[in-house]
C-alpha positions as CSV (number, residue, x, y, z in Angstrom):
1,X,0.1,-0.2,0.0
2,X,0.9,3.4,-1.0
3,X,0.3,6.5,0.4
4,X,0.7,10.6,1.5
5,X,0.4,12.4,4.6
6,X,0.1,15.7,5.2
7,X,2.5,17.6,7.3
8,X,3.4,20.8,8.3
9,X,6.6,20.7,6.3
10,X,3.9,19.9,2.8
11,X,3.1,16.6,1.7
12,X,5.3,13.5,2.2
13,X,4.7,10.7,0.2
14,X,5.4,7.0,0.5
15,X,5.5,4.1,-2.5
16,X,4.9,0.4,-0.6
17,X,6.3,-2.2,-2.4
18,X,5.0,-1.2,-6.1
19,X,5.1,-2.9,-9.4
20,X,3.8,-1.4,-13.1
21,X,2.5,-5.3,-14.6
22,X,-0.4,-7.3,-13.6
23,X,-3.9,-7.0,-13.8
24,X,-4.2,-3.1,-12.0
25,X,-1.0,-2.4,-12.7
26,X,-2.6,0.6,-14.2
27,X,-3.4,2.1,-10.5
28,X,0.9,2.4,-10.1
29,X,0.7,4.9,-13.1
30,X,-2.6,6.4,-11.6
31,X,-0.6,7.0,-7.9
32,X,1.9,9.0,-9.5
33,X,0.0,11.5,-11.4
34,X,-2.2,11.5,-7.7
35,X,1.1,12.3,-5.8
36,X,2.5,14.2,-8.0
37,X,-0.6,16.7,-7.5
38,X,0.3,17.1,-3.7
39,X,3.6,18.3,-5.1
40,X,5.4,16.6,-2.6
41,X,8.2,18.4,-0.3
42,X,9.2,14.3,-0.1
43,X,9.0,10.5,-1.1
44,X,10.2,7.5,0.4
45,X,10.7,4.9,-2.4
46,X,11.4,1.7,-2.4
47,X,14.5,-0.3,-4.3
48,X,14.3,-3.8,-3.6
49,X,15.1,-4.5,-7.4
50,X,17.3,-1.5,-8.5
51,X,19.7,-4.4,-10.2
52,X,17.4,-7.3,-10.9
53,X,18.6,-10.0,-13.6
54,X,15.2,-9.3,-15.5
55,X,11.5,-8.8,-14.2
56,X,9.3,-11.6,-14.9
57,X,5.5,-10.0,-15.1
58,X,2.4,-11.3,-14.1
59,X,1.5,-12.4,-17.7
60,X,4.7,-14.1,-18.2
61,X,4.1,-16.4,-15.3
62,X,1.2,-17.8,-17.1
63,X,2.7,-18.2,-20.1
64,X,5.7,-20.3,-18.5
65,X,3.0,-22.6,-16.1
66,X,0.6,-23.2,-19.4
67,X,3.3,-25.5,-21.2
68,X,4.2,-27.5,-18.0
69,X,0.7,-28.1,-17.3
70,X,-0.5,-29.2,-20.5
71,X,2.5,-31.5,-21.2
72,X,0.9,-32.7,-17.5
73,X,-1.8,-34.4,-19.0
74,X,-3.7,-37.0,-17.2
75,X,-1.2,-36.2,-14.0
76,X,-1.2,-34.1,-11.0
77,X,-0.1,-30.1,-10.8
78,X,0.4,-28.5,-7.3
79,X,0.5,-24.8,-7.3
80,X,2.5,-23.4,-4.5
81,X,2.0,-19.6,-4.2
82,X,1.2,-16.9,-1.4
83,X,-2.3,-17.3,-0.1
84,X,-2.2,-13.5,-0.2
85,X,-0.9,-13.4,-3.5
86,X,-5.2,-13.4,-5.1
87,X,-3.8,-12.1,-8.4
88,X,-1.5,-15.2,-8.7
89,X,-4.4,-17.1,-7.6
90,X,-6.1,-15.4,-10.6
91,X,-3.0,-16.6,-12.8
92,X,-3.1,-20.2,-12.0
93,X,-6.9,-20.2,-12.4
94,X,-6.4,-18.6,-15.6
95,X,-4.2,-22.2,-16.5
96,X,-6.5,-24.4,-14.9
97,X,-9.3,-23.0,-17.0
98,X,-6.9,-23.1,-20.2
99,X,-5.8,-26.8,-20.0
100,X,-9.2,-27.7,-18.9
101,X,-8.9,-28.4,-14.6
102,X,-10.1,-26.8,-12.0
103,X,-8.3,-25.1,-9.5
104,X,-8.9,-26.3,-5.9
105,X,-8.0,-24.0,-3.0
106,X,-8.0,-24.8,1.1
107,X,-10.4,-23.7,3.3
108,X,-8.2,-21.1,5.1
109,X,-7.2,-19.6,1.5
110,X,-10.6,-19.3,0.4
111,X,-12.2,-17.6,3.6
112,X,-9.0,-15.2,3.0
113,X,-10.1,-14.6,-0.7
114,X,-14.0,-13.7,0.3
115,X,-12.2,-12.0,2.7
116,X,-10.2,-9.3,0.4
117,X,-13.4,-9.2,-1.8
118,X,-15.5,-7.9,0.5
119,X,-12.4,-5.3,1.1
120,X,-11.8,-4.4,-2.0
121,X,-14.0,-6.2,-5.0
122,X,-12.6,-3.9,-7.7
123,X,-9.5,-5.8,-7.1
124,X,-11.1,-9.0,-6.3
125,X,-14.5,-10.4,-7.2
126,X,-16.0,-13.0,-5.2
127,X,-14.6,-15.7,-5.4
128,X,-18.0,-17.8,-5.2
129,X,-18.7,-15.6,-8.7
130,X,-15.3,-17.7,-10.4
131,X,-15.7,-20.4,-12.6
132,X,-13.4,-23.2,-12.5
133,X,-12.4,-22.3,-8.9
134,X,-13.4,-25.3,-5.7
135,X,-12.9,-25.8,-2.5
136,X,-10.4,-29.0,-1.6
137,X,-12.3,-30.7,1.0
138,X,-9.1,-31.6,3.2
139,X,-9.6,-33.8,6.1
140,X,-10.5,-32.1,9.5
141,X,-11.1,-34.1,12.8
142,X,-12.9,-31.0,14.3
143,X,-13.0,-28.2,12.1
144,X,-13.4,-24.9,13.7
145,X,-16.7,-22.8,13.0
146,X,-15.4,-20.9,10.5
147,X,-14.5,-23.8,8.8
148,X,-17.7,-25.1,9.0
149,X,-19.6,-22.5,8.1
150,X,-17.5,-22.0,4.9
151,X,-17.5,-25.6,3.8
152,X,-21.2,-25.1,3.9
153,X,-21.1,-22.0,1.9
154,X,-18.8,-24.3,-0.9
155,X,-21.1,-27.5,-0.4
156,X,-22.1,-27.2,-3.8
157,X,-18.0,-27.0,-4.9
158,X,-16.0,-29.3,-3.3
159,X,-13.5,-31.6,-3.9
160,X,-12.2,-34.7,-1.8
161,X,-8.7,-35.8,-1.6
162,X,-10.6,-39.5,-2.9
163,X,-12.0,-37.9,-5.9
164,X,-8.6,-36.3,-6.6
165,X,-6.7,-39.4,-6.6
166,X,-9.4,-40.6,-8.7
167,X,-8.5,-38.4,-12.0
168,X,-6.1,-36.5,-10.7
169,X,-5.6,-34.8,-14.1
170,X,-8.4,-32.8,-13.5
171,X,-7.5,-30.3,-10.7
172,X,-4.5,-27.9,-9.8
173,X,-3.9,-27.6,-5.9
174,X,-3.2,-24.4,-4.6
175,X,-0.8,-25.9,-1.9
176,X,2.4,-24.8,0.0
177,X,4.7,-26.5,2.1
178,X,2.2,-26.3,5.5
179,X,-0.5,-28.2,3.0
180,X,2.2,-30.6,2.0
181,X,1.2,-33.2,5.0
182,X,-1.9,-33.1,3.0
183,X,0.0,-35.1,-0.2
184,X,-0.3,-38.2,1.7
185,X,-4.1,-38.6,1.6
186,X,-3.7,-38.7,-2.1
187,X,-3.3,-41.9,-4.3
188,X,-1.9,-42.3,-7.6
189,X,-0.1,-38.7,-7.7
190,X,3.1,-40.0,-8.5
191,X,4.8,-38.5,-12.0
192,X,2.6,-35.6,-11.2
193,X,4.0,-31.7,-11.0
194,X,4.7,-29.0,-8.4
195,X,5.1,-25.7,-9.7
196,X,6.9,-23.4,-7.2
197,X,5.7,-20.0,-7.6
198,X,7.0,-18.3,-4.7
199,X,10.3,-15.8,-3.9
200,X,13.3,-17.1,-3.3
201,X,14.7,-17.9,0.7
202,X,15.7,-14.4,2.4
203,X,17.5,-15.5,5.6
204,X,18.2,-19.4,7.1
205,X,14.8,-20.0,7.9
206,X,12.8,-20.1,4.7
207,X,16.1,-21.7,3.1
208,X,15.2,-24.8,5.5
209,X,11.7,-24.2,4.7
210,X,12.7,-24.9,0.8
211,X,14.8,-27.3,1.8
212,X,11.8,-29.3,3.5
213,X,9.7,-28.6,0.6
214,X,11.8,-30.5,-2.0
215,X,12.0,-33.2,0.5
216,X,8.4,-33.1,0.6
217,X,7.8,-33.3,-3.5
218,X,10.6,-36.1,-3.3
219,X,8.9,-38.2,-1.1
220,X,5.6,-37.3,-3.5
221,X,7.5,-38.3,-6.4
222,X,6.4,-35.5,-8.1
223,X,8.6,-32.9,-10.4
224,X,9.3,-29.5,-9.1
225,X,9.4,-26.8,-11.4
226,X,10.5,-23.1,-10.7
227,X,13.2,-24.1,-7.8
228,X,14.4,-20.3,-7.2
229,X,18.5,-22.2,-6.6
230,X,18.1,-23.7,-10.0
231,X,19.8,-21.5,-12.4
232,X,17.9,-23.5,-15.2
233,X,14.7,-23.2,-13.8
234,X,11.5,-22.1,-15.2
235,X,10.6,-18.9,-14.2
236,X,7.1,-18.8,-12.3
237,X,7.0,-16.0,-10.4
238,X,6.6,-12.1,-10.8
239,X,7.9,-9.9,-7.8
240,X,5.7,-6.9,-6.2
241,X,8.8,-4.8,-6.5
242,X,9.1,-3.0,-9.8
243,X,12.9,-2.2,-11.6
244,X,15.0,0.3,-11.3
245,X,14.2,2.0,-14.2
246,X,10.3,2.0,-13.5
247,X,11.4,3.4,-10.1
248,X,13.4,6.2,-12.0
249,X,10.4,7.0,-14.1
250,X,7.5,6.6,-11.2
251,X,10.0,9.1,-9.1
252,X,10.4,11.6,-12.5
253,X,6.7,11.8,-12.4
254,X,6.1,12.7,-9.3
255,X,8.9,15.2,-8.7
256,X,9.4,15.7,-5.1
257,X,12.1,17.9,-3.6
258,X,13.7,15.3,-2.1
259,X,14.1,11.1,-2.3
260,X,14.7,9.2,0.9
261,X,15.2,5.7,-0.8
262,X,14.2,3.1,1.6
263,X,13.9,-0.8,1.5
264,X,17.3,-0.8,-0.5
265,X,21.0,-2.2,-0.1
266,X,21.8,0.5,-3.3
267,X,20.6,4.2,-1.9
268,X,23.7,5.7,-3.8
269,X,22.4,4.2,-7.0
270,X,19.8,6.9,-6.8
271,X,22.5,9.8,-7.6
272,X,23.4,8.7,-11.2
273,X,19.9,8.3,-11.8
274,X,18.5,11.6,-11.3
275,X,21.6,13.5,-11.2
276,X,19.7,15.6,-14.4
277,X,17.1,16.4,-12.5
278,X,16.7,19.4,-9.0
279,X,15.5,16.1,-7.1
280,X,17.8,16.5,-3.6
281,X,18.7,12.8,-2.6
282,X,18.7,11.9,1.7
283,X,19.6,8.6,2.9
284,X,18.1,7.5,6.1
285,X,21.3,7.3,9.3
286,X,20.7,4.6,11.7
287,X,19.9,6.4,14.9
288,X,19.4,9.9,13.1
289,X,16.5,12.1,13.0
290,X,16.1,13.7,9.4
291,X,14.4,16.7,9.4
292,X,12.4,18.4,6.2
293,X,11.4,21.6,5.8
């Protein structure tokens, strides 16, 4: 989320994590224009991928995943992506529709999607209105009240482990490491594929989780695609961060008096990029206040 705050020194903008592609990429352009209209005294701008190898777009995720799923005809497909990445869910729903499959989501994920639809129906539609999306009824001895209610709402669009085992080629399972134990409930899925559509590990704990995931995929006899540590991988993840050139374009449009680089390991990069402008660059210093105005 990006926003602007009016202070005694003037408007100060904050980009949040931004990208310019995807189904709502135009919103970022609109954000830049509206920030510019405020004539901000300062802008805090992210710079996570100032120097990326290359940036994949959301549409390219679909293009890369589609042939993998097509070649897995008759076999199970698992798609692993962040549960809050609702646009990635829509991407894999598109892949499922184009390959004659149904996308199955966990109860907790459908609960989240329904909440997102209530909060922002423009960005994400009511999941119950999406064709090709169904509830995966993972076995539960004692489901909680919210889950019981949800399962009742999706009663007509529920698929069980037995149904997946009987016809694995008819589905794409929206799973992650935290759902991997549900793979043990499935039979006849050996030879299927696991599509990892998440970011690489950024700390030791995430690296250990990724190793555990690889072990689960091996145990289930699935083939892993999209492993972020494989240099020859099929790329299946689009970042939520814009590349350097697009960030420069964004800052030039907003044209703050002061740029404050944040969320980056290379704040000095901005000096050369904005040398032709009158925008001043001030980097935060740990333990020091920054006075503006």
